[in-house]
C-alpha positions in Angstrom: -23.7 32.4 -56.8 -22.2 32.0 -53.3 -21.2 28.4 -52.5 -22.3 26.9 -49.3 -19.6 25.9 -46.8 -19.0 22.2 -46.1 -19.7 21.9 -42.4 -18.4 19.1 -40.2 -20.6 19.1 -37.2 -18.8 17.8 -34.1 -21.5 18.4 -31.5 -25.2 19.1 -31.2 -25.9 21.6 -28.5 -29.4 22.1 -27.0 -29.8 25.3 -25.0 -32.9 26.4 -23.1 -33.8 29.7 -21.5 -34.1 29.6 -17.7 -37.6 29.1 -16.3 -39.2 32.1 -14.7 -42.3 34.2 -14.0 -43.6 37.1 -16.1 -42.9 40.3 -14.2 -46.2 41.8 -15.5 -48.9 39.2 -15.1 -47.1 36.6 -12.9 -47.7 33.7 -15.4 -44.9 31.2 -15.8 -42.7 31.6 -18.8 -43.0 28.8 -21.4 -41.0 27.6 -24.3 -42.6 29.4 -27.3 -39.9 29.3 -30.0 -37.1 27.0 -31.3 -34.2 28.4 -33.2 -31.4 26.6 -35.1 -28.0 27.9 -36.0 -24.5 26.8 -36.9 -21.7 28.3 -34.8 -18.0 27.8 -35.7 -15.6 27.6 -32.9 -12.0 26.4 -32.3 -13.5 23.0 -31.2 -15.4 22.7 -34.6 -18.8 23.6 -36.0 -21.6 23.4 -33.4 -25.3 22.8 -34.3 -27.1 24.8 -31.7 -30.8 24.4 -30.9 -32.1 27.2 -28.7 -35.4 27.1 -26.9 -36.6 30.6 -26.1 -39.2 31.3 -23.4 -41.9 33.9 -23.1 -45.3 34.8 -21.7 -48.3 33.0 -23.2 -50.9 35.4 -21.8 -52.3 37.2 -24.8 -53.6 40.1 -22.6 -50.2 40.7 -21.1 -47.9 43.5 -22.3 -45.0 40.9 -22.4 -46.9 38.5 -24.6 -44.4 36.8 -26.9 -41.4 38.8 -25.6 -38.6 36.3 -26.1 -36.0 35.3 -23.5 -32.9 33.8 -25.0 -30.7 31.2 -23.3 -27.8 33.0 -21.5 -25.4 30.3 -22.6 -26.0 31.1 -26.2 -24.9 34.7 -25.7 -21.7 33.5 -24.0 -21.0 31.2 -27.0 -21.7 33.6 -29.9 -23.3 36.9 -30.6 -26.7 37.1 -32.1 -26.5 37.1 -35.9 -22.8 36.1 -35.9 -21.6 32.8 -37.4 -18.3 32.6 -35.4 -18.0 32.1 -31.7 -16.7 34.5 -29.2 -13.5 32.4 -28.8 -12.6 33.3 -32.4 -13.5 36.9 -31.8 -11.3 37.1 -28.7 -8.4 35.4 -30.5 -8.5 37.9 -33.3 -8.7 41.0 -31.0 -6.0 39.8 -28.6 -3.5 39.0 -31.4 -4.2 42.3 -33.2 -3.9 44.5 -30.1 -1.5 42.7 -27.8 0.7 40.8 -30.4 0.5 43.5 -33.2 -0.5 40.9 -35.8 -2.0 42.2 -39.0 -5.4 41.0 -40.3 -3.8 39.0 -43.1 -1.5 37.2 -40.6 -4.4 36.4 -38.3 -6.4 35.1 -41.2 -3.5 32.9 -42.2 -3.2 31.6 -38.6 -6.9 30.8 -38.4 -7.2 29.1 -41.7 -3.8 27.3 -41.7 -3.2 26.3 -38.1 -6.7 26.1 -36.7 -8.6 25.1 -39.9 -11.2 27.8 -39.5 -13.1 28.5 -42.7 -13.2 32.3 -42.7 -12.4 35.1 -45.2 -9.9 37.9 -44.5 -12.7 40.5 -44.7 -14.6 38.7 -42.0 -11.5 38.7 -39.8 -11.5 42.5 -40.1 -15.2 42.7 -39.2 -14.7 40.5 -36.2 -11.9 42.8 -35.0 -14.5 45.6 -34.9 -16.8 43.3 -32.9 -14.0 42.8 -30.4 -13.4 46.5 -30.0 -17.1 47.1 -29.4 -17.2 44.3 -26.8 -14.2 45.7 -25.0 -16.0 49.1 -24.9 -19.0 47.5 -23.3 -17.0 45.3 -20.9 -15.5 48.4 -19.4 -18.8 50.4 -19.3 -20.8 47.5 -17.6 -18.1 46.6 -15.0 -18.3 47.9 -11.5 -14.7 46.8 -10.9 -13.3 50.1 -11.9 -15.7 52.0 -9.6 -14.8 49.8 -6.7 -11.1 50.1 -7.4 -11.2 53.9 -7.5 -13.4 54.1 -4.4 -10.9 52.0 -2.6 -8.1 54.2 -3.9 -9.9 57.3 -2.5 -8.4 59.8 -4.9 -7.4 60.3 -8.5 -4.8 62.3 -10.4 -5.8 63.1 -13.9 -3.5 63.1 -16.9 -4.7 64.5 -20.3 -2.9 64.5 -23.6 -3.7 64.1 -27.3 -2.4 62.0 -30.2 -2.8 62.4 -33.9 -2.5 59.4 -36.2 -2.7 61.3 -39.5 -1.6 64.8 -40.6 -5.2 65.8 -41.3 -7.1 63.6 -38.8 -8.6 64.9 -35.6 -6.6 64.7 -32.4 -7.6 61.9 -30.1 -7.6 63.2 -26.5 -7.3 60.8 -23.6 -8.0 61.5 -19.9 -6.7 58.8 -17.6 -5.9 58.3 -13.9 -2.2 58.3 -13.2 -2.4 56.1 -10.1 -4.6 53.3 -11.5 -3.8 53.8 -15.2 -7.5 53.6 -16.0 -8.9 55.7 -18.8 -11.8 58.0 -17.9 -12.6 59.5 -21.3 -11.3 59.5 -24.8 -12.7 61.3 -27.8 -11.5 62.6 -31.2 -11.7 66.4 -31.4 -11.4 68.5 -34.5 -11.6 71.8 -32.6 -9.5 72.3 -29.6 -10.5 75.6 -28.0 -11.6 76.3 -24.5 -15.3 75.8 -25.3 -14.6 72.4 -26.8 -12.7 71.1 -23.8 -15.1 72.3 -21.1 -17.9 69.8 -21.8 -15.5 66.9 -21.9 -13.9 67.9 -18.6 -17.4 68.4 -17.0 -18.3 64.8 -18.0 -15.2 63.5 -16.3 -15.8 65.7 -13.2 -19.4 64.4 -12.9 -18.2 60.8 -13.3 -15.6 61.3 -10.5 -18.1 63.1 -8.2 -20.6 60.2 -8.5 -17.9 57.9 -7.1 -17.4 60.2 -4.1 -13.7 60.8 -4.6 -11.6 63.8 -5.2 -9.2 65.0 -7.9 -5.9 65.7 -6.1 -4.0 66.9 -9.1 -3.9 67.3 -12.9 -0.9 67.0 -15.3 -1.0 68.2 -18.9 1.2 70.1 -21.3 0.6 73.8 -21.5 -1.9 73.6 -24.4 -3.6 76.9 -25.3 -7.2 75.7 -25.2 -6.8 73.1 -22.4 -5.3 75.3 -19.7 -8.3 77.8 -19.4 -10.8 74.9 -19.6 -9.1 73.1 -16.7 -9.0 76.3 -14.7 -12.7 76.7 -15.2 -13.8 73.1 -14.5 -11.3 72.4 -11.7 -10.5 75.8 -10.3 -9.2 74.6 -6.9 -7.2 71.6 -8.1 -3.4 71.8 -8.3 -2.5 72.0 -12.0 0.9 70.7 -12.9 2.4 71.5 -16.3 4.7 69.0 -18.0 8.3 69.9 -17.1 9.7 68.1 -20.2 7.6 70.4 -22.4 9.1 73.4 -20.5 12.6 72.1 -21.2 11.8 71.6 -24.9 10.8 75.3 -25.1 14.2 76.4 -23.8 16.2 75.4 -26.8 14.1 77.5 -29.3 17.0 80.0 -29.9 19.4 77.2 -30.7 17.5 75.8 -33.7 19.5 77.8 -36.3 22.9 76.9 -34.8 21.9 73.3 -34.5 21.0 73.3 -38.2 24.3 74.9 -39.1 26.3 72.3 -37.1 24.2 69.5 -38.6 25.0 70.7 -42.1 28.7 70.8 -41.2 28.6 67.2 -39.8 26.6 66.0 -42.8 29.3 67.4 -45.2 32.0 65.7 -43.2 30.1 62.4 -43.4 29.8 62.8 -47.2 33.5 63.4 -47.5 34.3 60.4 -45.3 32.1 58.2 -47.5 33.8 59.5 -50.7 37.2 58.7 -49.1 36.0 55.2 -48.2 35.0 54.5 -51.8 38.5 55.5 -53.0 40.2 53.4 -50.3 38.1 50.4 -51.3 39.2 50.7 -54.9 42.8 51.2 -53.9 42.6 48.1 -51.6 41.4 46.1 -54.5 44.2 47.4 -56.8 46.9 46.6 -54.2 45.6 43.0 -53.8 45.6 42.5 -57.6 49.0 44.1 -58.2 51.1 44.0 -55.1 54.4 45.9 -55.0 53.7 48.5 -57.7 54.2 51.7 -55.8 50.9 51.7 -54.0 50.6 52.6 -50.3 51.1 49.9 -47.7 48.0 47.6 -47.6 48.0 47.8 -43.8 47.7 51.6 -43.9 44.8 51.4 -46.3 43.0 48.9 -44.2 43.6 50.9 -41.1 42.2 54.0 -42.8 39.2 52.0 -43.9 38.6 50.9 -40.3 38.8 54.5 -39.1 36.3 55.6 -41.8 33.9 53.0 -40.6 34.4 54.2 -37.0 33.7 57.8 -38.2 30.5 56.8 -40.0 29.3 54.9 -37.0 30.0 57.9 -34.7 28.1 60.1 -37.1 25.1 57.8 -36.9 24.7 58.0 -33.1 21.3 59.1 -31.8 20.2 61.6 -29.2 17.2 63.6 -28.2 16.9 67.3 -27.7 16.9 69.4 -25.6 19.2 67.6 -23.1 21.2 65.5 -25.5 21.1 66.7 -29.1 22.3 64.1 -31.6 24.3 66.6 -33.6 26.5 67.6 -30.6 27.2 63.9 -29.8 28.1 63.2 -33.5 30.4 66.3 -33.6 32.1 65.3 -30.3 32.7 61.7 -31.4 34.1 62.7 -34.7 36.5 65.0 -32.9 37.6 62.1 -30.6 38.4 60.1 -33.7 40.4 63.0 -35.0 42.4 63.1 -31.8 43.2 59.4 -32.1 44.3 60.0 -35.7 46.7 62.8 -34.5 48.4 60.4 -32.2 48.8 57.9 -35.0 50.3 60.5 -37.3 53.0 61.3 -34.8 54.3 57.8 -34.8 57.4 57.0 -36.9 57.1 55.0 -40.1 55.1 57.7 -42.1 54.2 59.6 -44.2 50.7 58.1 -43.6 49.2 59.8 -46.6 45.8 58.0 -46.4 45.4 58.6 -42.7 46.3 62.3 -43.2 43.5 62.6 -45.8 41.0 61.4 -43.2 42.5 63.7 -40.6 42.1 66.7 -42.8 38.4 65.8 -43.5 37.7 65.6 -39.8 39.3 69.0 -39.2 36.4 71.4 -38.7 36.8 75.1 -39.4 37.3 77.4 -36.3 33.8 78.8 -36.9 32.3 75.3 -36.5 34.3 74.7 -33.4 33.1 78.0 -31.9 29.5 77.1 -32.8 29.8 73.7 -31.1 31.3 75.2 -28.0 28.5 77.8 -27.8 25.8 75.2 -28.2 27.4 73.1 -25.5 27.4 76.0 -23.1 23.7 76.6 -23.8 22.8 72.9 -23.5 24.7 72.8 -20.2 22.4 75.5 -18.8 19.3 73.4 -19.8 20.9 70.3 -18.3 21.5 72.2 -15.0 17.8 73.3 -14.9 16.8 69.7 -15.5 18.9 68.5 -12.6 17.3 71.2 -10.4 13.8 70.1 -11.4 14.8 66.5 -10.7 15.6 67.3 -7.0 13.8 65.2 -4.4 12.7 68.1 -2.2 9.7 70.3 -1.5 8.4 72.9 -4.0 9.8 75.9 -2.2 13.3 74.5 -2.1 13.2 73.6 -5.8 11.7 77.0 -6.7 14.4 78.9 -4.8 17.2 76.7 -6.3 15.9 77.4 -9.9 15.5 81.2 -9.2 19.0 81.5 -7.7 20.6 79.6 -10.7 18.8 81.9 -13.2 19.8 85.0 -11.3 23.4 83.8 -11.3 23.3 83.2 -15.1 21.9 86.7 -15.6 24.6 88.3 -13.5 27.3 86.5 -15.6 25.9 87.9 -18.8 25.6 91.4 -17.3 29.2 91.4 -16.1 30.3 90.8 -19.7 31.2 93.5 -22.3 28.5 96.1 -22.9 27.1 97.1 -26.2 25.5 94.7 -28.6 23.7 91.8 -26.9 25.7 88.5 -27.0 24.1 85.3 -28.1 24.4 83.9 -24.6 22.6 86.9 -23.1 19.8 86.5 -25.6 19.6 82.8 -24.7 19.6 83.3 -21.0 16.9 86.0 -21.3 14.8 83.5 -23.3 15.3 80.8 -20.6 14.3 83.2 -17.8 11.2 84.3 -19.8 10.1 80.7 -20.5 10.6 79.5 -16.9 8.6 82.5 -15.6 5.7 81.6 -17.9 5.8 78.0 -16.6 6.5 78.8 -13.0 2.8 78.8 -12.0 2.5 75.0 -12.7 6.0 73.5 -12.4 6.2 72.8 -8.7 3.0 71.1 -7.5 4.5 67.6 -8.2 6.9 68.0 -5.2 4.1 68.4 -2.6 1.5 65.9 -4.0 2.3 62.2 -3.9 2.0 60.4 -7.2 1.6 63.6 -9.2 4.2 63.2 -12.0 6.4 66.0 -13.1 5.9 65.2 -16.8 3.3 63.5 -19.0 5.8 61.1 -20.7 4.1 57.9 -19.5 0.9 58.7 -21.5 3.0 59.9 -24.5 5.1 56.7 -24.4 1.8 54.7 -24.5 0.8 56.7 -27.6 4.2 56.0 -29.1 3.8 52.3 -28.4 0.4 52.3 -30.1 1.9 54.0 -33.2 4.8 51.5 -33.3 2.4 48.6 -33.1 0.2 50.1 -35.8 3.3 50.5 -38.1 4.2 46.9 -37.5 0.7 45.8 -38.2 0.3 47.7 -41.5 3.9 47.7 -42.6 3.7 51.5 -43.4 5.5 54.4 -41.9 2.3 56.4 -41.5 -0.3 55.5 -38.8 -3.1 57.2 -40.7 -6.1 55.2 -41.9 -8.0 52.2 -40.6 -9.7 51.6 -37.3 -7.1 53.3 -35.2 -7.5 56.7 -36.9 -11.3 56.6 -37.2 -12.2 54.9 -33.9 -9.2 55.6 -31.8 -11.1 55.8 -28.6 -12.3 52.2 -29.0 -8.8 51.0 -29.8 -7.2 52.9 -26.8 -9.9 51.5 -24.5 -9.3 47.9 -25.6 -5.6 48.3 -25.3 -5.9 49.7 -21.8 -8.2 46.9 -20.7 -6.0 44.2 -22.2 -3.0 45.5 -20.2 -4.9 45.9 -16.9 -7.5 43.2 -16.7 -6.4 39.5 -16.7 -9.9 38.1 -17.1 -10.9 40.4 -20.0 -12.1 37.4 -22.1 -14.5 36.3 -19.4 -15.8 39.8 -19.0 -16.4 40.1 -22.7 -18.5 36.9 -22.7 -20.8 38.5 -20.1 -21.6 41.6 -22.2 -25.3 42.1 -22.9 -26.6 42.1 -26.5 -28.2 45.5 -26.0 -25.0 47.2 -24.9 -23.0 45.5 -27.7 -25.5 46.8 -30.3 -25.3 50.3 -29.0 -21.5 50.3 -29.0 -21.3 48.7 -32.4 -23.6 51.4 -33.8 -21.3 54.1 -32.4 -18.3 52.3 -33.8 -19.7 52.1 -37.3 -20.7 55.8 -37.2 -17.1 56.7 -36.4 -15.9 54.4 -39.3 -18.0 56.2 -41.8 -16.1 58.3 -44.4 -15.8 61.9 -43.3 -17.4 63.0 -46.6 -20.6 61.1 -46.1 -20.9 62.5 -42.6 -20.6 66.1 -43.8 -23.1 65.4 -46.6 -25.6 64.0 -44.1 -25.2 67.0 -41.8 -25.9 69.5 -44.5 -28.4 67.5 -46.5 -31.3 69.6 -45.2 -29.6 72.8 -46.4 -28.9 71.6 -49.9 -32.2 72.8 -51.3 -31.5 76.3 -49.9 -28.0 76.4 -51.4 -28.8 75.1 -54.8 -31.1 77.0 -57.2 -34.5 75.6 -57.6 -34.9 73.5 -60.8 -37.0 75.1 -63.5 
């Protein structure tokens, strides 16, 4: 049997609905109901007595339609035991401070003395997400902000929180950072994107403003859908995604070079183990024919330097990590060569490390070839980063590619060289992207890439990993109801008085949003079963 909480009432609160007149019959509204409830807040437990008003005319359509005190809805939601101050505390710490539900529960029970279970904290988090969803829908501030802005530039991209989960697509305004639409989509064809884009277009047209530009990656289903819904709007394709496509022919070579560097690292680690054992033997038995302790310690320091160099990071296509690692290991080898030339040898331990860091000629040629290809991609990136008009950038890119093609044609004839294959691939990719690469130079605030939205997705994933303590971001509220989570995060970053706006959300809007949230949180299996329940009798054979 459930035990009743020990309540320490700190205040009795009497709330009364505002006087008024019935909109149907014109009779004054009278107090017709008294309600009692306990509400737990940070100030303590409140005993709230609410006086509801209503029409007393039995012949009126509004007879006994209750009007609740507005102060009660700002204090706590209908049917909820905990006040909105606790709900807001839970939501802000989860979304802004990346605190997990167990940590929030510990903070509430330990520091603030709130008697609440961990499961209830998770339920109140869902309440906060639904309230944020309503706070944005009921606010006219966004509409006024966009009307004053006079134009919008749309950015669209998707994020997947689990390998098998649907992709959450977000459409936002680049200038204001406000989210227009977000929805999970299992199917991502043209016919699936068109209704979503039409909703966004209708919303923008109702505000009386224009879409001056659109930025997305070159997704197969998204491109024709945008062409259909926004046929006359400049459509920019993400330049960073274009650069990522350029290094496709280099994948095998990068893999080979990575294997060579990994083998070198394994050999260095093995040498370090031997040197550590040798260092210990020298210290225990000095002067017994072992190498000089100073040489062993120097070799150990260089091994550590090599392992540190082999752990440096980078990001393709402009700065592949494997090329940086190879280059830094070669720098350590050059420093070793200078040491080995100094008198006082024979430096046996240093020579062992020197031989380990000596790559075969085939690996050196592979690294040089990769560096030549990466330098072409870097030059294209510098051209696209020019601060000029679209025609100038387009001409500079075309002239550079023609120059590279001439260099390869002037080489020896016969079998195609790797560089010629690579340059042909670069030319083909840039030609495919050329129709949407250059709008950003002529339209103010239209970005050249979609990295800002992708960084936001990355920040959400990092926060979720911190909250859950897992490498994967699948599961939980963020995967099932990602649109609610993204909306709440966006509002928390852009609206300073979000807590006050949440307190003004109507009960009807909250209930509708909560119902939608709970539908999204249902297991996928139950949703499928519900959708096909009517067809089960047709599929299964009749009994008897």
